N, C-alpha and C positions, 0 to 999 in steps of 0.2 A: 504494500500500500504506500503510494507516494505521499510525502508530507507537504503540506502547504508552506509556501515561502513566507507568507504572512498569515498567521493564525490568530483570528479574533478571539479565540478561546485561551490564548496564552495567559498563564497566571503563575506568578512566582511561587505561590503556595502549592502548586501542582505541577512540578517540573516533568514528571513522567507522563502525565496526561497531555501536556502541551506538545508532545512529539507526534501526536496522532492528527490525521487529516480532519479538518472541520466538517467538510461535506460528508465524509463517511460517518462521522460521529452523529451528525444531525439527522441523516437519512434514516427513516423508519424508527426513530428513537421515541420511546414512550417516556413521559414524565420528566424526571430530573436528568442532569448530565451524569451518565453512569460511571464515567471515568473519574470525574471529580470526587464523587461519593466513594468509589472504590479506593482511590488513592488515600483519601482522608481516613477511611476505615483501616487501611493497611499500615498507617503510621503507628498503630498500637497492636498490630498483629505480628506474630513471629512466624511468618510463612517461610518454609524452607524448600529447597529443590526436591522435587519428587513427591511432595505431600499430595494426598488425594483430597480434592476440594469439591464439594457440591455447591454449584452456583445456582441457587434456587430462585426461580422467577427471573431468569437471565434475559428475557426479551430476545433481542437479536444478537445475543452472545457477545456484545461489546465488552462487558465486564469480564467475561470468560477469556476472551483474547488477551485482555490486559493482564489478568492474573497469570496466564501461561507465559506470556512474553516477558513480563517484568520480574516475575518471581520463580519461573521455571517449575510451576506446580502442574499437576495433572488435574484437569477440570472436567467435571460432569456438568455440562451446560443444559439445564433443565427448565423447560417452560411449557405452559399449557397452550398459549395462544399462538406461538410461532412454531411452524412445522420444523422438525429436525433436519429435513433436507435443505431448507432455506438456510439454516444456521451452518450446515455442513459446507455450503458454498463459501460462506465467510471464513470458516476455519481453513479451508483449502487456500483461499486467497492469501492468508497469512502464513501458510506452510506449517500449520499446527495440528495436522491430522493425528500425530502421535501423542499429542498433549491435551487436546480438547475433544470431548466426546458428547455429541448432542443427543438429547432425549426430549420427547414430547410427553409430558405427564402432568397430572394434577399434583399439587403440593401435598395433598392428603391421601394420595394413592400412588406412592412411589415404587418403582420396580427394582429397588436395590436391596442388597443383602444387609443384614444387621452388622453394625460395626465396620462398615466399609470405609468411612471417611475420617480423615484427620481434622477436617474443618467443614462446617456448613456456613455459607455466606449468603445473605439476601440483600440485594441492592435495589432500593426503591421498589420493594415487593412485600416485605413482611406485614405491612398494614392490611394487605388484601386477604391474608389467610392466618396470620399469627395472633390475631386478637382473640381467637377462640381459645378458651381455657384448656381445651383438650389437645391443642396442637403441639405444645412443647412436650408433653408426655409421649406423643406419637413420634415426633421428629427425632427425639433424642436417641432412639434405638439405632439410628444409622451412624452414630458417632462411635469411634473407638473410645476406650477408657481414657478419661482426661481430655477428650477431644474438645474442640472449640466451636461454639455457635455464635455468630455475630451478624449485625446488620447495620446499614446506613440508609437513611430514608428521609423524605420530607416528613415533618411532624409539627407538633405544637410547641411553642415556647411558653404559652399560657393558655390553658384550656378554658372553654366556656360551654355552658349547657343551654340548649334550647334557643336562647335569644342570640341570634347571629348578629355580630356587629354590622352596622349599616354598610361600611365600606367593603365588607366581604360578601355581601349578598349577591352581587353579580356573578361570582364564581362558585358560590357554595351550593352545589347540587348535593343530593342526599349521600352520594358516595364519599364526600369529604369527611363525614363523621368517623371514618376509619382512622383518620389522623389522630395520633396520641402524643403525649409529651414524654420526655425522658423519664420523669418520675413515675408516670403511669406504667411504662414498660418495666422499670426496675421492680415495682410492686407486683406486676403481672408475672414476672419470672421468679422473683424471690419466693413467693408464697408456695411454689410447687416443691421446693426443696431439691429439685433435680439438677440445678446448676449453681455455680458460684460466680457471681458477677465480678469480673475483673475491672471493667471500666465502663463509664457511660459519659456522654457529653452532648451538649447542645452547641452547635457551631456558632461562634461569635459572628454576628452580621451575616448569617447564612442566607437571610432574605435577599441580600444584595447579589449573591450568586444565583439564587432562584430567579431574580429579575433579569440578570444578565443573560442567563440561558434562555429565558422567555423572549428577550429582545432578539437574540441571534436566531432563534427558531421562528421568529416572526409570528409570535402568538397574537391573538386578537387584542385590541387596545384595551377593552374593558378588563381582560384578565390581567394584563400587565399593570394597569392602573390600580387594581385591587391589591396586588402584591406591594407596589410602591406606597400606596396609602397605608397599608398595614405596617410597613417599615419594621417588621420583626416583633410587633406587639403580640402576635399570635402564631405567625407562620415562620418556620425555619427548618433547619436540617438537624437531625439527631443521629447518634450512633450508640451501640452497646455491644460489648464483648463479654461472653461468659464461658466458663469451662464446665464440662460435664462433671457432676459431683461423683466422687468415688463411691458413694453409697447409693447412687441411682440404680434402680433394679435392672438386672440384665434380662429384661423382658421386652417384648414388642407390644405396644398398645395399638389396638385396632380401632380406628375412628368410626368404622361402620358398625361394629358389634359392641363397642365399649368394653372390650375384654382384653386382659393381658395374656400373653402366651409366650 
């Protein structure tokens, strides 16, 4: 993939991401900039060459390519909405057929063996399936002992209930209620006793990156105005990293039957 001579997404805080072509990154991209979020998350992750990583909700596998190229990990690029053959073409374009393996699967119906992964990562995806109280007990089975589960995603800096702030009403469709704050996620995972949280963070001025990405992606004016008017009062980027608890049961939780096996 050729790199742009002038990259409007260049950011000194994300030197690895800045190497990638802007047109490639924007094309068919859902939501947030996946490389910015992945690089931010990886600042606190100890990824090593050859580690097996599940990139859950990978979209068009841009984060998967990044993880394989920059950290030499083996990545299982898994998404429900993007066909694996489409992602395979991207993987071939980067010459990563031996490092990135595409799958089309639902997050709660994964075709993998127990204990397969050293790390499970979700970039701009956890909010769509991870808020279910039963999801962590399910997904944890795919991690090796002491494996890592982590995410970076759009979220809330300050939550509100029912009464939507006036400036957010133009963008706030019902699906936006899946956005949660860093503290909400800490409580959500802590209460299970299945993981030990290593770190969590709300990005300082994350809304500015959100707005910058919306500008470059030529989002509608009312959407961009809502983000700028909010100016981080409610919207931002969050991340969290946790390690599978040593006392977590060596069992598989079935979301369909509600049983351990």
